[in-house]
C-alpha positions in Angstrom: 62.4 52.9 -20.0 64.8 55.2 -18.2 63.9 58.8 -17.4 66.7 61.1 -18.7 68.1 64.5 -17.7 69.2 67.4 -19.9 73.0 67.6 -19.5 72.8 71.4 -19.8 70.1 72.3 -17.3 69.1 69.0 -15.5 65.5 69.2 -16.7 63.7 65.9 -17.1 63.8 64.4 -20.6 61.8 61.6 -22.1 63.0 59.1 -24.7 61.2 60.8 -27.6 62.3 64.3 -26.9 64.4 66.2 -29.5 64.6 69.5 -27.6 64.8 70.4 -23.9 61.6 72.3 -23.0 63.4 74.2 -20.3 66.6 75.5 -21.8 65.8 74.9 -25.5 68.9 72.8 -26.3 68.7 70.2 -29.0 68.9 66.8 -27.5 69.3 63.3 -29.0 69.8 59.7 -28.0 73.2 58.1 -28.1 72.6 54.3 -28.3 76.2 53.6 -27.3 75.9 55.6 -24.1 72.2 54.6 -23.5 71.7 58.3 -22.7 70.2 61.5 -24.0 72.8 64.1 -25.0 72.3 67.8 -25.0 73.8 69.4 -28.1 75.3 72.6 -29.5 75.8 73.2 -33.2 79.3 73.4 -34.7 79.0 74.0 -38.5 77.4 70.8 -39.9 77.9 68.6 -36.8 76.7 68.7 -33.2 78.8 68.7 -30.0 77.7 67.7 -26.5 77.0 70.6 -24.2 79.3 68.9 -21.7 82.6 68.2 -23.6 83.1 64.5 -23.9 85.3 64.3 -27.0 82.4 63.0 -29.1 80.7 64.7 -32.0 77.5 63.8 -33.8 75.3 64.1 -36.9 71.5 64.0 -36.5 70.0 60.9 -38.1 68.8 61.7 -41.6 65.2 60.9 -40.5 65.3 63.8 -38.1 64.4 65.9 -41.2 60.9 64.3 -41.0 60.8 64.5 -37.2 60.8 60.7 -37.3 64.0 60.1 -35.3 65.9 61.7 -32.4 68.9 59.3 -32.4 72.4 60.4 -33.0 75.1 59.2 -35.4 78.7 59.3 -34.3 80.4 61.9 -36.6 83.0 59.3 -37.6 80.2 57.2 -39.1 78.0 59.9 -40.6 76.2 61.7 -42.0 73.4 59.2 -42.6 71.0 57.1 -40.7 71.3 56.0 -37.1 71.8 52.4 -36.2 68.1 51.9 -35.6 66.9 53.5 -38.9 69.4 51.5 -40.9 67.2 48.4 -40.2 64.4 50.0 -42.3 63.9 48.5 -45.8 60.6 50.2 -46.6 58.8 53.2 -45.1 55.3 54.5 -46.0 54.7 56.8 -48.9 55.0 60.1 -47.2 53.1 61.9 -50.0 49.9 60.2 -48.8 47.9 62.1 -46.3 48.3 60.9 -42.7 51.3 58.6 -43.5 53.9 60.9 -42.0 52.1 61.0 -38.6 51.7 57.2 -38.8 55.4 56.6 -39.6 56.5 59.0 -36.8 54.4 56.9 -34.3 55.8 53.6 -35.7 59.4 54.9 -35.5 58.8 55.9 -31.8 57.7 52.3 -31.0 60.5 50.8 -33.1 63.1 52.9 -31.3 61.6 51.7 -28.0 62.1 48.1 -29.2 65.7 48.7 -30.3 66.5 50.5 -27.0 65.4 47.4 -25.1 67.3 44.9 -27.4 70.5 46.9 -27.0 69.9 47.2 -23.2 69.5 43.4 -23.1 72.8 43.1 -25.0 71.3 40.8 -27.6 72.9 40.3 -31.1 71.3 42.4 -33.8 72.5 41.2 -37.2 71.2 43.3 -40.0 70.9 42.6 -43.8 74.5 43.5 -44.4 75.7 41.0 -41.7 73.2 38.3 -42.9 71.5 39.1 -46.2 69.1 36.2 -45.9 68.0 36.4 -42.3 69.3 39.6 -40.8 66.8 41.9 -39.1 64.9 44.4 -41.3 61.6 46.3 -41.2 58.9 47.1 -43.8 56.1 49.5 -42.9 53.4 49.0 -45.5 49.8 50.1 -46.3 46.9 48.1 -47.7 46.7 48.4 -51.5 43.4 49.4 -53.2 43.2 47.7 -56.6 41.4 49.2 -59.7 38.6 46.7 -59.3 37.9 48.0 -55.8 39.4 45.0 -54.0 41.8 45.6 -51.1 45.1 43.7 -50.7 45.6 43.5 -47.0 49.1 43.9 -45.5 49.5 41.3 -42.7 51.8 42.2 -39.8 54.2 39.4 -39.3 57.8 38.0 -39.4 59.5 35.9 -42.1 63.3 35.1 -42.1 64.2 38.3 -40.2 61.9 40.6 -42.1 59.2 42.2 -39.9 56.3 43.7 -41.8 53.9 46.1 -40.0 50.7 47.4 -41.4 50.8 51.2 -40.9 47.1 51.2 -40.0 48.2 49.9 -36.6 49.5 53.4 -35.9 45.9 54.8 -36.1 44.5 54.6 -32.6 40.9 54.1 -33.7 41.7 51.4 -36.2 44.0 49.6 -33.8 41.2 49.6 -31.2 38.7 48.3 -33.7 41.0 45.4 -34.5 41.7 44.8 -30.9 38.0 44.6 -30.1 37.1 42.5 -33.1 39.9 39.9 -32.3 39.0 39.8 -28.6 42.4 41.0 -27.4 42.8 42.6 -24.0 46.0 44.4 -25.1 47.2 45.7 -28.5 49.8 48.3 -29.0 52.5 49.3 -31.5 55.2 48.4 -29.0 53.5 45.1 -28.3 53.5 44.3 -32.0 57.2 44.9 -32.3 58.0 42.9 -29.2 55.9 40.0 -30.4 57.4 39.9 -33.9 60.9 40.2 -32.6 60.2 37.1 -30.5 59.9 35.2 -33.8 63.2 36.6 -35.0 64.9 35.5 -31.8 63.3 32.0 -31.9 65.1 31.5 -35.2 68.4 33.1 -33.9 68.6 31.7 -30.3 66.5 28.5 -30.4 66.6 27.0 -33.8 70.1 28.2 -34.8 71.6 27.4 -31.4 70.3 23.8 -31.4 67.9 24.3 -28.4 64.7 22.9 -29.9 64.7 20.0 -27.6 64.8 22.3 -24.5 62.2 24.5 -26.1 59.9 21.5 -26.7 60.0 20.6 -23.0 58.6 24.0 -22.0 56.5 25.2 -25.0 55.5 22.0 -26.8 56.3 20.6 -30.3 57.2 23.4 -32.8 56.9 20.9 -35.7 53.1 20.7 -35.5 51.5 22.2 -38.7 51.5 25.9 -38.2 48.7 26.7 -40.8 46.4 24.0 -39.4 47.0 25.2 -35.8 46.1 28.8 -36.7 43.0 27.7 -38.6 41.9 25.7 -35.6 42.5 28.7 -33.3 40.6 31.2 -35.4 37.7 28.7 -36.0 37.4 27.3 -32.5 39.1 29.8 -30.3 41.4 29.1 -27.3 40.7 26.3 -24.9 38.5 27.3 -22.0 41.4 26.8 -19.5 44.0 28.6 -21.6 45.0 31.0 -18.7 46.4 28.0 -16.8 49.1 27.5 -19.4 49.4 30.6 -21.6 50.0 34.3 -21.2 47.3 35.1 -23.8 44.6 33.3 -25.8 46.6 33.7 -29.0 49.6 32.0 -27.3 47.6 28.8 -27.2 47.5 28.6 -31.0 50.9 27.2 -31.6 54.3 26.9 -29.7 55.8 29.5 -32.0 53.1 32.0 -31.0 53.4 31.0 -27.4 57.1 31.8 -27.5 56.6 35.1 -29.3 53.8 36.2 -26.9 55.9 35.2 -23.8 59.0 36.9 -25.3 57.0 40.1 -25.7 55.8 39.8 -22.1 59.4 39.5 -20.8 60.2 42.7 -22.6 57.1 44.4 -21.0 58.4 43.3 -17.6 62.0 44.4 -18.0 61.1 47.7 -19.4 58.3 48.3 -16.9 60.5 47.5 -14.0 63.2 49.8 -15.3 60.7 52.6 -15.4 59.6 51.8 -11.8 63.2 51.9 -10.7 63.8 55.3 -12.3 60.7 56.6 -10.5 61.8 55.1 -7.2 58.5 53.1 -6.7 58.1 50.7 -3.9 55.1 48.3 -3.4 53.8 45.6 -1.2 53.2 45.2 2.5 55.7 45.4 5.2 58.9 43.4 6.0 59.5 40.5 3.7 56.3 41.2 1.7 57.4 44.6 0.6 59.1 45.2 -2.8 61.3 48.2 -3.5 62.1 48.2 -7.2 65.1 50.4 -6.6 66.8 47.7 -4.7 66.7 45.3 -7.6 69.7 44.8 -9.9 69.3 46.0 -13.5 66.1 44.2 -14.8 67.6 44.1 -18.2 70.5 42.0 -16.9 68.4 39.5 -15.0 69.8 35.9 -15.2 66.5 34.3 -14.3 62.8 35.2 -13.8 62.6 34.9 -10.0 63.5 38.4 -8.9 61.7 40.0 -11.9 58.4 38.2 -11.1 58.7 38.9 -7.4 58.9 42.7 -8.2 56.6 42.7 -11.1 53.5 41.2 -9.5 53.2 43.9 -6.7 53.8 46.6 -9.4 50.9 45.2 -11.5 48.6 45.0 -8.6 49.3 48.6 -7.8 48.8 50.0 -11.3 45.6 47.9 -11.7 44.3 49.3 -8.4 45.0 52.8 -9.6 43.2 52.3 -12.8 40.2 50.9 -11.0 40.2 53.9 -8.7 39.8 56.1 -11.8 37.0 53.9 -13.3 39.3 52.4 -15.9 39.8 48.7 -16.9 42.9 47.0 -15.6 46.1 48.3 -17.3 47.6 44.8 -16.8 45.0 42.2 -17.8 47.2 39.1 -17.5 47.6 36.1 -15.1 51.0 34.6 -14.4 50.3 30.9 -13.7 53.1 28.5 -12.8 53.3 27.3 -16.3 53.6 30.8 -17.7 56.3 31.7 -15.1 58.3 28.6 -16.3 58.1 29.9 -19.8 59.2 33.4 -18.8 62.1 31.9 -16.9 63.1 29.9 -20.0 63.2 33.1 -22.1 65.0 35.2 -19.5 67.7 32.6 -19.2 67.9 32.4 -23.0 68.4 36.2 -23.1 71.1 36.0 -20.4 73.0 33.3 -22.3 72.8 35.3 -25.6 74.0 38.5 -23.8 76.9 36.6 -22.3 77.8 35.1 -25.7 77.4 38.4 -27.5 79.5 40.4 -24.9 82.3 37.7 -25.1 82.9 38.2 -28.8 86.1 40.0 -29.6 85.4 43.7 -30.4 81.7 43.3 -29.6 79.4 46.2 -29.1 75.9 46.4 -27.7 74.7 45.9 -31.3 76.0 44.9 -34.7 76.0 47.5 -37.5 
């Protein structure tokens, strides 16, 4: 994630800011500029503090402090391009749901930021009513007989459902521990589920199943039986030699989604390192200066990403250990895993090239 600056006073801004803490200007994110914009009010619209010829509305969800993205005045008022993917939001009359939804929206915006930076197609339910991307944020339902209908986080034909309990830190930690996961975050959920969406869009729909099978295995094996076997017997003892996570070993679809999420962790993490000017490694050919890399979001293969990523993870793990904390990055990149990462980075690059080559294309489809 980039580190931004206030256009009015040059103070540092973060992606979720809606006001500059130094000068007090309203700020918002313009997804076409990939930048935070400082704003001044002009009747019912907002103008940039530095005159650019653009004008904006705030996203309608700004009223609930759930969004800081901007809507071009020529398209508004209404919802920003990211909020227009929402089909269902939590019942905000229920205690705690507003806070949960605000956290979920922050993580979802992080996801959409990355997808637009990657230049990937983002068909919504207007573009593709049957398989376009959409989100439902749902809560477990208590029945009159006392039973609970659990909401399962998952993906189906472009629709991503997320249990809003995942926005509660204590509940998410309980689930992480009970399922034996080393890493469980809201952003991680979104990145995993969007991997399933792009498997449909970029692998199945583009006729690349044969190539996928060579790297990840047979996607036609029974999914239900595979998950039952995984939850009954666990991952194979040598899973780290072939998979990025234990869950990735359950089925090739899950392997792809877990690896896809990891590619997004890497690109976003390296962009952050670049913005902070971090350099790691030894001396000479062993050193890695992340600022010397090309844009990690526009990588054409995994080689340079991995070469910069590994020293970065060693550094952040060492820092955590110095503070008596567990490793922030509890993963092992084996040769098999790196081949899978390379497959996905190349898949992203091809999709970006195809998307940018379309007449009148934009970083996203709305």
